[in-house]
C-alpha positions as CSV (number, residue, x, y, z in Angstrom):
1,M,-9.7,31.2,21.4
2,A,-8.4,28.2,20.3
3,K,-4.9,28.2,19.3
4,A,-4.0,27.3,15.4
5,K,-2.5,24.1,15.2
6,K,0.3,23.7,12.5
7,K,0.3,21.5,10.1
8,T,3.5,19.4,9.5
9,K,4.5,17.9,6.3
10,K,5.2,14.1,6.5
11,S,7.7,13.1,3.9
12,G,6.1,10.7,1.4
13,T,9.1,7.8,2.4
14,K,10.3,6.3,5.8
15,K,13.8,6.2,6.3
16,N,15.7,3.6,8.0
17,K,18.5,4.0,10.5
18,L,20.9,4.4,7.6
19,G,18.9,7.5,6.4
20,V,17.9,6.0,3.0
21,K,14.6,4.8,1.9
22,N,13.7,1.4,2.9
23,S,15.1,-0.7,-0.4
24,L,17.9,-3.9,-0.9
25,V,19.4,-1.5,-3.1
26,N,19.3,1.6,-1.0
27,N,20.5,-0.3,1.8
28,I,23.2,-2.2,0.0
29,N,24.8,1.2,-1.7
30,A,24.2,3.2,2.2
31,R,26.2,0.5,3.9
32,K,28.9,0.8,0.9
33,K,29.3,4.2,1.3
34,N,29.9,4.5,5.0
35,G,32.2,1.6,4.7
36,T,30.3,-0.7,7.0
37,S,30.8,-4.6,6.6
38,R,30.1,-7.7,8.3
39,S,32.7,-10.2,9.8
40,K,33.2,-13.2,7.7
41,K,31.5,-15.3,10.4
42,K,28.6,-13.0,10.2
43,K,28.5,-12.6,6.3
44,T,28.8,-16.6,5.2
45,V,26.3,-19.5,5.7
46,S,27.2,-22.0,8.1
47,K,28.3,-25.7,6.9
48,K,25.3,-27.0,8.7
49,A,22.7,-24.6,7.3
50,Y,23.9,-25.0,3.8
51,A,23.9,-29.2,4.2
52,R,20.1,-28.4,5.4
53,M,19.4,-26.5,2.5
54,Q,21.0,-29.0,0.3
55,K,18.5,-31.6,1.4
56,N,15.7,-29.8,0.4
57,W,17.2,-29.0,-3.6
58,G,15.1,-30.9,-6.0
59,R,12.3,-31.4,-4.5
60,K,8.7,-30.4,-5.3
61,K,6.7,-28.0,-3.2
62,G,3.1,-29.5,-2.3
63,K,0.5,-27.7,-3.9
64,K,-1.2,-24.7,-1.4
65,T,-5.1,-25.2,-1.4
66,K,-7.1,-22.2,-1.6
67,K,-9.2,-21.5,1.9
68,S,-12.7,-20.7,1.1
69,G,-15.2,-19.7,3.8
70,K,-17.5,-22.1,2.6
71,K,-17.5,-25.8,3.7
72,K,-18.5,-28.7,0.6
73,R,-21.1,-30.8,2.0
C-alpha cells in the first residue's frame, strides 16, 4: 500500500523577514514596532544624487511607442 500524503495548507500571503505581508505600510509599521531605523547617512539623499534629480525636473518625457508584432510596409 502507498502511504497517504498529508496536504499542508499554504497561507495566502507571503511574509517577509519582518514577519508581515509585503506592503509598504506593513513594512513601515513593523519597523516602527521593532524600533528598527537607519542611520542618517543611509536615509538621506546625497547632494550629488539630488543635483542629478534637479536637472531632470520640468523635462517632459518622450511618448512611448507601442510595439506590435506586425511591421508596416
